[in-house]
ChimeraX commands (.cxc) that place a marker at each C-alpha (Angstrom):
marker #1 position -49.00,75.19,-13.03 radius 0.5
marker #1 position -46.84,78.08,-14.21 radius 0.5
marker #1 position -48.39,80.58,-15.10 radius 0.5
marker #1 position -45.02,82.61,-17.11 radius 0.5
marker #1 position -44.84,84.74,-19.62 radius 0.5
marker #1 position -41.77,84.84,-22.09 radius 0.5
marker #1 position -42.39,88.12,-24.65 radius 0.5
marker #1 position -39.04,87.97,-26.16 radius 0.5
marker #1 position -35.63,85.00,-26.25 radius 0.5
marker #1 position -34.52,88.32,-24.15 radius 0.5
marker #1 position -37.37,87.30,-21.54 radius 0.5
marker #1 position -35.94,83.68,-20.79 radius 0.5
marker #1 position -33.72,82.27,-18.35 radius 0.5
marker #1 position -30.18,80.98,-19.00 radius 0.5
marker #1 position -31.09,77.16,-18.05 radius 0.5
marker #1 position -35.12,76.74,-18.31 radius 0.5
marker #1 position -36.96,73.45,-16.55 radius 0.5
marker #1 position -39.16,71.14,-18.11 radius 0.5
marker #1 position -42.08,73.51,-17.17 radius 0.5
marker #1 position -40.69,77.07,-19.04 radius 0.5
marker #1 position -40.49,74.24,-22.10 radius 0.5
marker #1 position -43.88,74.57,-20.98 radius 0.5
marker #1 position -44.74,77.71,-20.56 radius 0.5
marker #1 position -42.73,78.39,-23.50 radius 0.5
marker #1 position -43.46,76.08,-26.13 radius 0.5
marker #1 position -47.40,76.20,-25.47 radius 0.5
marker #1 position -46.65,72.79,-25.21 radius 0.5
marker #1 position -47.67,70.25,-22.40 radius 0.5
marker #1 position -45.96,68.81,-19.40 radius 0.5
marker #1 position -46.10,64.88,-21.27 radius 0.5
marker #1 position -44.64,66.92,-24.59 radius 0.5
marker #1 position -42.50,68.04,-23.41 radius 0.5
marker #1 position -40.87,65.21,-21.35 radius 0.5
marker #1 position -40.72,63.91,-24.85 radius 0.5
marker #1 position -39.16,66.74,-26.74 radius 0.5
marker #1 position -35.74,66.06,-23.78 radius 0.5
marker #1 position -36.00,62.72,-24.20 radius 0.5
marker #1 position -35.48,62.70,-28.22 radius 0.5
marker #1 position -31.86,62.55,-29.09 radius 0.5
marker #1 position -30.76,65.27,-31.05 radius 0.5
marker #1 position -32.93,67.96,-28.36 radius 0.5
marker #1 position -30.46,69.57,-25.85 radius 0.5
marker #1 position -31.62,68.49,-22.68 radius 0.5
marker #1 position -28.41,68.33,-19.57 radius 0.5
marker #1 position -30.13,65.61,-17.35 radius 0.5
marker #1 position -28.42,66.78,-13.59 radius 0.5
marker #1 position -29.57,64.02,-11.77 radius 0.5
marker #1 position -33.51,63.90,-12.04 radius 0.5
marker #1 position -33.65,67.43,-13.28 radius 0.5
marker #1 position -33.75,68.06,-17.17 radius 0.5
marker #1 position -32.18,71.94,-18.22 radius 0.5
marker #1 position -32.31,73.09,-21.31 radius 0.5
marker #1 position -29.23,75.71,-22.19 radius 0.5
marker #1 position -31.02,78.51,-23.88 radius 0.5
marker #1 position -28.67,79.22,-26.32 radius 0.5
marker #1 position -28.86,75.71,-27.07 radius 0.5
marker #1 position -32.68,75.94,-27.50 radius 0.5
marker #1 position -32.85,79.39,-29.27 radius 0.5
marker #1 position -30.48,77.40,-31.92 radius 0.5
marker #1 position -32.04,74.00,-32.27 radius 0.5
marker #1 position -35.67,75.99,-32.92 radius 0.5
marker #1 position -34.21,77.87,-35.24 radius 0.5
marker #1 position -32.66,74.80,-37.31 radius 0.5
marker #1 position -35.40,72.86,-36.46 radius 0.5
marker #1 position -37.93,75.26,-38.46 radius 0.5
marker #1 position -38.61,75.60,-42.06 radius 0.5
marker link #1:1,2 radius 0.2
marker link #1:2,3 radius 0.2
marker link #1:3,4 radius 0.2
marker link #1:4,5 radius 0.2
marker link #1:5,6 radius 0.2
marker link #1:6,7 radius 0.2
marker link #1:7,8 radius 0.2
marker link #1:8,9 radius 0.2
marker link #1:9,10 radius 0.2
marker link #1:10,11 radius 0.2
marker link #1:11,12 radius 0.2
marker link #1:12,13 radius 0.2
marker link #1:13,14 radius 0.2
marker link #1:14,15 radius 0.2
marker link #1:15,16 radius 0.2
marker link #1:16,17 radius 0.2
marker link #1:17,18 radius 0.2
marker link #1:18,19 radius 0.2
marker link #1:19,20 radius 0.2
marker link #1:20,21 radius 0.2
marker link #1:21,22 radius 0.2
marker link #1:22,23 radius 0.2
marker link #1:23,24 radius 0.2
marker link #1:24,25 radius 0.2
marker link #1:25,26 radius 0.2
marker link #1:26,27 radius 0.2
marker link #1:27,28 radius 0.2
marker link #1:28,29 radius 0.2
marker link #1:29,30 radius 0.2
marker link #1:30,31 radius 0.2
marker link #1:31,32 radius 0.2
marker link #1:32,33 radius 0.2
marker link #1:33,34 radius 0.2
marker link #1:34,35 radius 0.2
marker link #1:35,36 radius 0.2
marker link #1:36,37 radius 0.2
marker link #1:37,38 radius 0.2
marker link #1:38,39 radius 0.2
marker link #1:39,40 radius 0.2
marker link #1:40,41 radius 0.2
marker link #1:41,42 radius 0.2
marker link #1:42,43 radius 0.2
marker link #1:43,44 radius 0.2
marker link #1:44,45 radius 0.2
marker link #1:45,46 radius 0.2
marker link #1:46,47 radius 0.2
marker link #1:47,48 radius 0.2
marker link #1:48,49 radius 0.2
marker link #1:49,50 radius 0.2
marker link #1:50,51 radius 0.2
marker link #1:51,52 radius 0.2
marker link #1:52,53 radius 0.2
marker link #1:53,54 radius 0.2
marker link #1:54,55 radius 0.2
marker link #1:55,56 radius 0.2
marker link #1:56,57 radius 0.2
marker link #1:57,58 radius 0.2
marker link #1:58,59 radius 0.2
marker link #1:59,60 radius 0.2
marker link #1:60,61 radius 0.2
marker link #1:61,62 radius 0.2
marker link #1:62,63 radius 0.2
marker link #1:63,64 radius 0.2
marker link #1:64,65 radius 0.2
marker link #1:65,66 radius 0.2
view
């Protein structure tokens, strides 16, 4: 299990993995994989690895928050 705790956007790595998303968003691993499969979510696939650029994630959160 990933015990990473992020306290601010500055603490985030440039590219986030699925376990990073789980820790950051407080969602399940299955939920994180569902999220990265969405067409409107900024996921980058490199082979079997899925990464999310920090700046794109922050922008996506802003666009999808009321």
